[in-house]
C-alpha positions in Angstrom: 9.5 80.9 -20.0 11.5 80.0 -17.0 12.2 76.5 -16.7 10.2 74.7 -13.8 11.9 73.8 -10.9 11.7 69.8 -10.2 8.9 69.0 -7.4 10.1 66.0 -5.1 7.7 66.3 -3.0 5.8 65.1 -5.6 4.7 61.3 -6.0 6.2 61.0 -9.4 9.4 62.8 -8.4 9.9 59.9 -6.1 9.3 57.2 -8.9 11.6 59.1 -10.3 14.1 58.8 -7.7 13.3 55.0 -7.8 13.8 54.6 -11.3 17.2 56.9 -11.4 18.6 54.3 -8.5 17.5 51.0 -10.3 19.4 52.8 -13.6 22.4 53.5 -11.7 21.7 57.2 -12.6 23.2 59.9 -10.2 21.1 62.9 -9.3 23.2 66.2 -9.5 23.8 68.1 -6.3 23.4 72.0 -5.6 27.1 72.5 -7.2 26.1 71.4 -10.3 22.8 72.6 -11.0 20.9 70.1 -12.8 22.8 68.5 -15.1 22.6 64.3 -14.6 25.6 62.0 -15.2 25.2 58.2 -16.0 27.5 55.6 -13.7 28.8 53.9 -16.7 30.2 51.2 -13.7 29.6 47.5 -14.9 28.4 45.8 -12.0 30.6 43.9 -10.1 29.7 40.1 -11.4 30.3 39.0 -7.6 27.1 41.2 -6.6 25.3 38.6 -9.0 26.4 35.5 -8.3 27.4 35.5 -4.3 24.3 35.9 -2.6 22.7 33.0 -5.0 25.9 30.8 -4.1 25.0 32.1 -0.2 21.2 30.9 -0.4 22.5 27.8 -1.6 25.3 26.9 0.7 22.9 27.6 3.6 20.1 25.4 2.0 23.0 22.7 2.1 24.1 23.2 5.6 20.0 23.4 6.7 19.9 20.0 5.2 22.8 18.6 7.2 21.6 20.0 10.2 17.7 19.2 9.7 19.1 15.8 9.2 21.5 15.6 11.6 24.3 14.3 8.8 28.0 14.3 9.2 29.7 17.0 6.6 31.0 14.8 4.1 31.9 14.5 0.5 28.9 12.1 0.0 26.3 14.0 2.4 27.1 17.2 0.2 26.5 15.5 -2.5 23.0 14.4 -1.6 22.2 17.5 0.2 23.1 19.4 -3.0 21.4 16.9 -5.1 18.2 17.3 -3.1 18.0 21.1 -2.8 18.9 21.6 -6.4 16.2 18.9 -8.1 19.1 17.2 -9.1 17.8 13.9 -7.3 14.2 14.2 -7.0 13.1 10.8 -6.2 15.6 10.4 -3.3 14.4 14.0 -2.1 10.9 12.9 -2.1 12.0 9.5 0.1 13.8 11.3 2.7 10.6 13.7 2.6 8.5 10.8 3.5 10.6 9.2 5.9 11.0 12.8 8.0 7.0 12.9 7.8 7.1 9.3 9.3 9.3 10.7 12.3 12.2 8.2 11.0 15.7 9.2 10.7 17.5 9.7 8.0 21.2 8.2 8.7 24.1 7.7 6.8 23.5 3.8 6.3 19.7 4.7 5.2 21.1 7.5 2.7 23.8 4.9 1.1 21.0 2.3 0.8 18.9 4.6 -0.8 21.2 6.0 -3.1 22.5 2.4 -4.4 19.0 1.3 -4.7 18.2 4.4 -6.6 21.2 3.7 -9.1 20.1 0.1 -9.6 16.9 1.3 -10.6 18.4 3.1 -12.9 20.5 0.8 -14.3 17.6 -1.6 -14.7 15.4 0.9 -16.1 17.5 1.1 -19.0 18.4 -2.8 -19.2 14.9 -3.5 -19.1 14.1 -0.6 -21.6 17.3 -1.9 -24.5 15.4 -5.9 -23.3 12.2 -4.9 -24.5 13.6 -3.2 -27.9 15.7 -5.9 -29.0 13.0 -8.4 -28.0 10.8 -6.6 -30.6 13.1 -6.0 -33.3 14.1 -9.6 -33.0 10.6 -10.9 -32.9 10.0 -9.1 -36.3 12.7 -10.4 -37.4 12.3 -14.1 -36.7 9.0 -13.9 -37.6 10.2 -12.7 -41.6 12.9 -15.4 -41.1 10.4 -18.1 -40.8 8.2 -16.8 -43.3 11.1 -15.9 -46.2 12.1 -20.1 -45.0 8.6 -21.3 -46.0 8.6 -19.4 -49.3 12.1 -20.9 -49.8 10.5 -24.4 -49.2 7.6 -23.9 -51.4 9.7 -22.4 -53.9 12.4 -25.3 -53.7 9.7 -28.0 -54.3 8.5 -26.3 -57.4 12.1 -26.0 -58.7 12.0 -29.9 -58.1 9.0 -29.9 -60.2 10.3 -28.3 -63.5 13.5 -30.3 -63.1 11.7 -33.8 -63.3 9.4 -32.2 -66.3 12.5 -31.1 -68.3 14.1 -34.0 -68.1 11.3 -36.1 -69.4 10.9 -33.8 -72.5 12.0 -35.0 -76.1 12.5 -31.8 -78.1 15.9 -29.7 -77.4 17.6 -32.1 -75.6 20.6 -29.5 -75.4 18.5 -27.0 -74.2 16.8 -29.1 -71.8 19.9 -29.9 -70.3 21.3 -26.8 -69.8 18.3 -25.3 -67.9 17.8 -28.6 -66.1 21.4 -27.9 -65.1 21.2 -23.9 -64.3 17.8 -24.8 -62.1 19.8 -27.6 -60.3 22.3 -24.6 -59.3 19.3 -22.5 -58.7 17.7 -25.0 -56.5 20.9 -26.0 -55.0 21.4 -22.0 -53.8 17.9 -21.8 -52.3 18.4 -25.0 -50.0 21.8 -23.3 -48.8 20.0 -20.2 -48.1 17.0 -22.1 -46.5 19.7 -23.4 -44.3 20.9 -20.3 -43.3 17.7 -18.9 -42.1 17.2 -22.1 -39.9 20.2 -21.5 -38.3 19.6 -18.1 -37.9 16.2 -18.7 -36.3 17.8 -21.2 -34.4 20.4 -18.8 -33.1 17.1 -16.2 -32.3 15.7 -18.6 -30.3 18.8 -18.7 -27.9 19.3 -14.7 -28.0 15.3 -15.1 -26.9 16.0 -17.3 -23.9 19.2 -14.9 -22.9 16.7 -11.6 -23.1 14.6 -13.8 -20.9 17.1 -14.4 -18.5 18.4 -10.5 -18.8 14.7 -9.8 -18.1 14.6 -11.8 -14.6 17.8 -10.3 -13.4 16.7 -6.8 -14.3 13.6 -7.1 -11.9 15.4 -9.5 -9.4 16.5 -7.5 -5.8 20.4 -8.7 -5.8 20.3 -9.2 -2.1 17.3 -11.5 -1.4 16.7 -12.9 -5.2 12.9 -11.5 -4.8 11.5 -9.2 -7.3 12.4 -5.8 -6.8 10.2 -2.8 -6.9 10.2 -2.1 -10.6 8.5 -6.0 -10.9 6.2 -4.9 -8.3 5.1 -2.1 -9.7 4.5 -4.3 -12.9 3.0 -7.1 -10.7 0.7 -4.8 -8.9 -0.9 -3.3 -12.4 -1.3 -6.7 -14.2 -3.0 -8.1 -10.6 -4.7 -5.2 -10.8 -6.3 -5.6 -14.3 -7.0 -9.2 -13.5 -8.9 -9.0 -10.3 -11.1 -6.3 -11.8 -11.9 -8.3 -14.6 -12.3 -11.6 -13.0 -14.0 -10.2 -10.1 -11.5 -11.4 -7.6 -10.2 -9.4 -4.3 -6.6 -7.9 -4.1 -5.1 -6.8 -1.3 -1.9 -5.3 -0.8 0.5 -5.1 2.5 3.6 -3.3 3.0 6.2 -5.4 6.2 9.2 -3.4 8.0 11.5 -5.1 10.0 11.0 -3.8 13.4 14.6 -1.8 15.0 16.4 -2.7 11.9 18.8 0.1 12.4 19.6 -1.3 16.1 20.6 -4.5 14.4 22.8 -3.0 12.4 24.5 -0.9 14.8 25.0 -3.7 17.4 25.9 -6.4 14.5 27.0 -4.4 11.8 25.4 -4.0 7.9 26.5 -7.6 6.7 24.6 -9.3 9.3 22.1 -6.7 8.7 21.9 -8.1 5.5 21.5 -11.8 6.7 18.8 -11.0 8.7 17.2 -9.6 5.5 17.1 -12.6 3.5 16.2 -14.5 6.6 12.9 -12.4 6.7 12.5 -12.4 2.6 13.0 -16.4 2.6 10.1 -16.7 5.1 8.2 -14.1 3.8 8.8 -15.5 0.2 7.6 -18.7 1.4 3.7 -17.8 1.4 4.2 -16.5 -2.5 2.8 -18.8 -5.3 0.8 -18.0 -8.2 -1.6 -15.8 -7.0 0.6 -14.3 -4.0 4.0 -12.1 -4.9 6.1 -10.7 -2.5 8.9 -8.7 -3.1 11.8 -6.5 -1.9 10.2 -2.5 -1.7 13.5 -1.0 -0.7 15.7 -1.6 2.5 14.4 -3.7 4.9 10.5 -3.0 3.6 9.2 -5.6 1.4 5.5 -5.2 -0.5 2.7 -7.9 -1.0 0.0 -8.7 -3.0 -2.8 -11.2 -2.7 -4.8 -12.1 -5.3 -8.4 -14.2 -4.6 -7.8 -13.9 -0.5 -9.9 -11.8 1.9 -8.5 -9.6 3.9 -9.2 -11.9 7.0 -7.4 -14.3 4.8 -4.2 -12.4 3.8 -4.0 -10.8 7.2 -3.8 -14.9 8.5 -0.9 -15.9 6.0 1.2 -12.4 6.8 0.2 -13.2 10.7 1.3 -16.4 10.3 5.0 -15.7 8.8 5.3 -12.6 11.8 5.0 -15.4 14.4 7.3 -17.8 12.5 9.7 -15.1 12.7 9.2 -14.0 16.0 9.8 -17.0 17.4 13.2 -18.1 16.2 16.2 -17.0 18.4 18.9 -16.0 15.6 22.6 -15.9 16.4 25.0 -14.1 14.4 27.7 -16.9 13.3 30.5 -14.8 12.8 30.5 -13.4 16.3 28.5 -16.0 18.1 26.2 -12.8 19.6 22.3 -13.3 19.4 20.1 -11.2 17.2 17.9 -11.4 20.1 13.9 -11.1 18.6 13.5 -10.4 14.9 10.2 -9.3 14.2 8.6 -7.1 11.7 5.2 -5.0 11.3 2.8 -5.0 8.6 0.1 -3.0 7.2 -2.4 -4.4 4.5 -5.1 -2.9 2.7 -7.7 -3.8 0.0 -6.7 -2.4 -3.1 -10.1 -2.4 -5.0 -11.6 -0.4 -1.9 -9.7 2.8 -3.2 -10.1 4.9 -6.5 -6.7 4.7 -7.2 -3.4 2.1 -7.3 -1.4 5.4 -4.9 -4.0 5.3 -2.5 -3.9 2.0 -1.8 -0.6 1.7 -1.5 -1.2 4.8 1.0 -3.6 3.0 3.0 -1.1 0.1 3.6 1.5 2.1 4.2 -0.5 4.3 7.0 -1.8 0.8 8.6 2.2 0.1 8.5 3.0 2.9 10.4 0.0 2.7 13.1 1.6 -1.0 13.7 4.9 0.1 14.5 3.1 3.4 16.6 1.3 0.5 18.6 4.3 -1.3 19.1 5.7 -2.9 16.3 5.3 -6.9 16.0 1.9 -6.9 14.3 0.0 -6.7 11.4 -3.0 -3.9 10.9 -5.8 -3.9 8.6 -6.1 -0.4 7.0 -9.7 0.9 7.8 -10.2 -1.7 10.8 -7.7 0.2 12.7 -8.4 1.8 16.7 -9.5 5.5 16.5 -6.3 6.6 18.1 -4.1 4.4 15.8 -6.2 6.2 13.1 -5.5 9.5 13.7 -1.8 8.7 14.6 -1.7 7.0 10.9 
């Protein structure tokens, strides 16, 4: 039976041709009849990784262009980490800042990157501190128990030594036993003394660990609790407020036009302004009110057992105190002008989750900025136009 000619007009033929192309098979021409030859040439590696590199470089370039950043080793590194997923937290901060319409400047990137590095270091220190503290607590408890046991043993030995000395039969044997027991008694007393010294040393280390934990939770510039400490405080205050049936308010405060201060007076002067605002807000803090530096020029406040109206009044008093001052840059004798901050406050217990309450306070802060700055707004009480903006 004669061989059938291939029918290239059928769908199967088209599919076959597609598979030939994908498998790098070469269809014969009329001159070489029905022979099919394999193209065994290995694929060029450039065909595989060059397109991927081009796409990655385009993403890095888009990141720099979208945020109007200069092409510097630092910005290139940040862009690469953000587009490749190497720094997800920083990428999320940049995304949130862009959504608010705020610029992602070189200075902001430097601060955010440094804060992220400090937070990572603080997390590692805090974790180490917790592990050491747990191990030392167990060791200290064991030492205390051993010391008590040796004290009891020493008392018993002393009693036996007294009985042996008073025994009449076998004076030589009794004397030997008395000497041996006395040696054992002296040894246990030495061990007891060593344990007492170890326990005192553990107490000293415990105090140092407490200091280390404090440093891990403290903002280096202002001395306020940092963002990590704020998260822990929030969890604790939320739990205690619910158990006690008390109110809990959470607020964000952000220095207005802070970039202008940095650009006009320099970053050291900007740091002094941050410290001044931190000191003013810090004066409203007490056992039931916590103020923390949340990052950059932003502060977070927790107020337990305080109504929204009273919480607003306390924050607004601090805002007014700052706004009435006229600060001067002592290094240049140039006035800073009016320093103000805006704030947003929310009832933490009115929301299903911690994140929802924080988001509400943040949206109220953004609405305060949009309404002209230098004001405190309460989430849920915003005017309709501002609620749409937020």
